[in-house]
N, C-alpha and C positions, 0 to 999 in steps of 0.2 A: 506494499499500499504505498511506504515512505516513499516510494524510489517512480511508485506511476505519479504520485504529489508533487516530487521533485520537476520535475518537466514544464511544470506552467510558468510560464515564462512571464518574463515580467506582464397645519395652519389653526394652532389653538392656539398659539399666541405666545407669548414669553411666560416662560415656565422656572420660578424659582425656587429654589429651594436651601433650606436652612440647614440641614441637617448636618454638616462637616461646614465648618467655618459660617462667614457669613455670603451671600448670592451677593453677584457684581460685581467683585472686585471690593468692598469693604473689608476691614480687616477689625478686630475684635480688641479693643480698647489693649488690652492687657499685653496684646501678644509683639514680637521685635517687627519692624520691617523688612529685616536681614531675614527673616525663619519664614515669611509667607508667603504664599501665590494665589491670584483666584485661575481659578479654569471655568473653560467655558466648554459645551458638550453637549453635539447636535442629537432634536430628536426629542420624542415626547415618549418615548415607552416606554411602561412604567416597570415593567421586569429589568431592565439595563437603569432605571433612575434611582433603584432602590439595591439593585444591586453595587453601583458607585458609588450611591452617598452614604450605606448604612454596612457596606465589608468591606471593600478594596480602598476608599479613599479614608476611613478612619484607622483601619491597619497601617496605613501608612503612615499616618500623622501617629500612631503610637509610635511605628518603626523607628522616627524620623525625630519626633519631637515639633515639628514640621505642623504650622496650620495651612489648610486648603478649605480654600472657597468656592464649594461646586457650583454650579450654574448649568439649569437643560433650558436650550431655546429651540423654542420650533421651525423645522427647517425652513420653514417659510418666512421665517421672519429673520434670520439666521445673517445675512448675506448684509441686511438693512442695518441691526441694531450692530454687527462689526463698524462697519462704514460709521455710525454714528458715535460708535463708542470710542477710534481712533481718531475721528476729528477735537473726541471731546478731551483726548488725553486720556481717557478712563479704562482703555482695551487692555482686555484678561493678560495674562501673562504666559498659558498655554492658553487654545484657542481648537476646537474641531473641525474639521470642516469637509467635506469629498475632496477625493483627487482633483476633480471636475475645477476648481476655482483656483489653485495653489500657484498658478502661470499667472494669473491675475496679480496673487498677492505679492508675489515676488516683482513684476512688474511695476508696483506700486509701492515699493522696499517696506513691506509689512512683514516680511522674516527674516528670524535669526538662520544663517545655513547651518544645515545640524551636521554635515557633512565632516567637520572634527571632532565631535561627538559621535558617531558612529562608529569612528577608527578606532576610538577606545575603547570598542566593544570588542568580547575578545573573539578570536576566527571561528570560532562553534558557534557564536551566539551571529554572529554577520554572515554566515552559512547557511544556519537555520533561520535565517530569514529573510533569505536570500531570494522567490520567491514575490514578497512585500513591498523591499524595498525598492527595484525601479518604478514603481506605483507611483513616490511623491518626490520623485528629481525632476528638476524641472533645468534641460541640458547641464545634464550630470551629476548637477547637485543636487539634496537631501534637505528638501525641507519639512517634508509631513515622513511620522511615521505611522503607517496604518496599523488598524488595531486588530483586523480581522481582512478576510479578502473576501469576493462577494460574485457571486454569476448566478444567473436565472437558468431555467433550465423546463420543460415543459413537464407536468407532472398529471397522471393519468389514474380517471378509475378503471379500476381491472375488473369491475362488475358493467360494467358497462359495453369492457370489451368482445368478453364473452358474450355479454346479450346478443352484442351485432354480428357476432361470427366472428369476431376477432382474437386472436391471440394474446393476451396481456405479457405472456413471457418472452413475446417475437415484439414490440414494439416500433414502430417504420421506422427505418435509417437516412431515408431521405423527405426534402420539403416536400415533393411532389404526394411517396407514397402515406406523408401525415396528412397532407389535405385528401385522398382519395379515403384512409380511415376515416377523415371528418366531416364525409359525407355519408357513413353508416352509421353516424352517429348521433347524426344532429337532427332536431323534428323538429314538425311544421303546422299549424295550424292556415293553413291557406298559402298564402307568400309571407307570411309573418312565421320567422325563427320563435321557436320556444324552449331549445334546450340547443345550446350553442354545441357541436361538434370542438370548435377547437377556438380559445379567445386567446387574442395577444394583447400586448397592452398597445391602449390606440389613445390614453391621455398625455399630455404635452412631453413631457419628458421622457415616458412610456416610449410615445410611438418613434420618439428617435431611435431609444435603442433597440427596437423591434426593428427596424429598418435597419441600422448599422449589425447588426447579426443577420439578417436575410442579408445585405448585402458582404460583407465578410465569407457566409457560405457559398456567396454564388462566384468568388475568388475575388473579389471590388473591395477597393479602400475608401475610407472618408477624404484623408488627405494623406498625401505624400509624404513619403518616411521623412522629409524634412518639416513637416511642416506647413509646406508652403502656398502649397499648389492643390487646389479645391482639386478631389477626384472621386466624389462620388456622383456626377452626369454624366455617366458612361454606361455603356451596355450591362454591364450586373448590376450597376443600379438601377437600370429601368427591371431588369428582371425581375429583380428583389422588390419593386415598388410596386410592382402589378401585381406580385402573388400578394401582397400585406393587402392591397386595394381588392382582390379576389375571394378574400377570408371573410370581408363585409359586405362584399357589393355585388350585384351579380345573379344569377339563376342557382348557378353555383356555392352562392356561401354558404358561411357553416357557420358564423359568429353574428348574434350580436351585440347588443351595448356597447356600437361605440365613442369612442372617448371619455367609458366610465373609468374612473381607475377602481377596478375590480381589486389591485394586488394588493392595495391601503385597508381594503373592509375587513372589519371584525371577523373572529375564526370563523363563528357563528354565520355569517353573512357570506362568505369565502364560496361563489357559484360549486367548487365545488363538493362540497359541504354538503348545499341545500341541492342541488342533482340538479344544477341550472346551465352544464355543463359539463361535460364528460373528458377533456383536456384543458389544459390553464398553462401559461405562462410564470412560473412562481419564483421567489427566493426561499433556500432552505428553511430559514425562520418559521415562513408561511408553513410551510408542509409539515414539518414537525407539529408545530402550533395544532394544528386541523389533527393531526393521525392522534396526538395526545388527549384533544378535546372528543374525539371519536375513533375510540380504537378497534370498533368492529369496520368501516370504513377502511375497503384496502384502496389505497392510492402506493404509486408507484412514478417513479423520475426515471423516462429515458433520454437517451444520450445524445448530445446537439447532434440533431440530422444536418445533411449536408442537398445541397443541390446535384442534379445526375450532372456527372461531369465536370463538377467543381471535385479536388484534391482534398478539402476538410471540413464539416460545418462551425462554425463560428458563436460565440456570444457573448453579450458585451460582460465585462466581466473585470476581475485583479483584483488592484488592492482594493481596499476596502475603505472607509473613512477612516481618517487617524488623528494625531495630535501635530500643530505648531506650536513654535515658542515667536513669540512679540517681539518683534527687534527692537521693540523700547524699553523690552522688561528689565526691569533692577535688580532677579531674581533667575537670572539666566540656568544659572548651576543646581540651584531647586530645583527650577523649570524643568529643566533633561531630568533630573533626579525620578521626578513625578513619573515623566513617560516613561523612562528607562523601566522603571517599576510595572508602568505598565503593561510595557511588551515583554517582561520578564519571562520565561519558561512556563512557571508556576502562575503567575497571574495571569498571562495572556491566554493559558488553555482555559483558567476558569473563567472570563470574561466572555471568551467564545463559547465555551460551555452555555453558561448564563444566557446567551441572549439568543444562542440557537446557531449560529453565523459557522462561516468556514475558517479554523485557525488561519492563522499570521504565517506560523513557524513551523515545516518541516514535518520536523519531530512528533509532530502532536497529530500526523497520521496514523502514527503506532499506539495512540491512547486509548484509555475503556473510553474515552467519549466517540470518538470516531468509528473505533472497530464495534461501539457497544449499539448505533444510530444506521441503520442503510439507507436511511435519506442523507443522512450527509455522510459516505462511502459515496454513493451514487453521484452528491458533487465535488467532491477530492475527488474522485475516477475523471470525469469529465475537464478537470482542471488545466491541461493541457490545452483544451477548446476555446476558454474565458480568453477574452483580448476588452485592451481599457480603451475607454473611447482619448484620441490625441489630449494631450496635454500640452495646449497652447494658449500666450495668453488670448484673453475674448474669448475664449473655449464655449462658456455657457452662454455666451452673443450669439455663438455661430450655432448650438445647439438649440437655443430658442426659434431663431429665423427657421433651422432645417424643420421644427416640429409644426412651425407655420405651414411651411408648405407641402409639408406632409396630408398636410390635413387639409386642404384644397384637394390633395389628389385624394385620400381616402370617401372625401363627401361628393367626388365625381364633379368637380366644381373644376377641373386641369387634367389632361392627362399626364403622366407620369412622367414623359419624356418632357415635357411642358415644365411642369413643379420641380422639378431636377435643373432644369437651365435658372427655374427663377432663383430659386433657393440658391446658387453657384453662386449667380452675377452678384447679388449680396453680399456671399462670404466672402468672396474675394475682394469687395469693399470694403467689408470686416477686417479681413487680415492685411490688408493694405494701407486701413486707416491708422 
């Protein structure tokens, strides 16, 4: 398992927590300024919040004598609040974000380079983290330390496969066969789809990730290797987008819920749980939560499909959200001590197991957590097929621009080639601006 894992290439508002110190960068009155840091984490997942604020951070405080002020922010508010804090000079010492935002933080001179700190890690630690580290680098310099890996795969209801005459032990290996299977699984009431055979993420960020996965599986790229040239307006891009559109539109459509963010629905409302879909692209955390809450539900995970004639399937993934150090922090050594504590072998495994994520460390492949979870094993086994979005300045703007034009194609307001050409023209301006 470890050998397979080693192949991996590189809206709720502001949530304030005071369980560990004070939120928002404040310090306890009796705490020396040189022994306290403020840390902002992204997300509002209560399991993660409890794990960090009630277990990991207090233990760090006890072991080091330091004070850690922990704040969690909703993803939708994170960038806005960070920008406001930087402008006001109140930004935290350590803050988390996804890899897609790192290049812009670097361009705005907000981050402390972490390469010198990483160099001080043992050779064993650096090797153990080798899969995760590239996702936090910009032009070869480390700025973000990923806390986990990520990737979305197709989860499916085995019982639905059996009922439709499909073998759940032999899931389709190509996107063409996935569509054929989905046709057999789809149910209709007249022209209306009442049960989706296949759901692909089609909300703003999800639709860009879906397109990127399909594009890679067709042999295409979003940008050139150096990140300077737009590459998605290609024959592979048209093939990928045509497929994406065909899932939601036309006489052979196999999905409803266009534009709906089903991925972030509560476990009880997940389409695979409610029986509203047979296949859906999901993260490992969601799949594990579904199985835990519904132990009689046989949900399995299939390998990444490829298009016929392509060399391999690709799914957007790689390094997950991680932690960075504010360049203006006066407590950089303590900030790094906290980050290194979070990525230590023991804490890293505890964290990823707690959130149901994919471990950042190669050695975790041999842990009881991975070996005891068929779901995590399935995601780890597909690690070599996960590819990150380009880590270039302006990526979030590029991503949102792509999503806007992909939506036009998905709603049949533009053909695939036209949508991609118009998206490429806008992206070129962003890259050259």
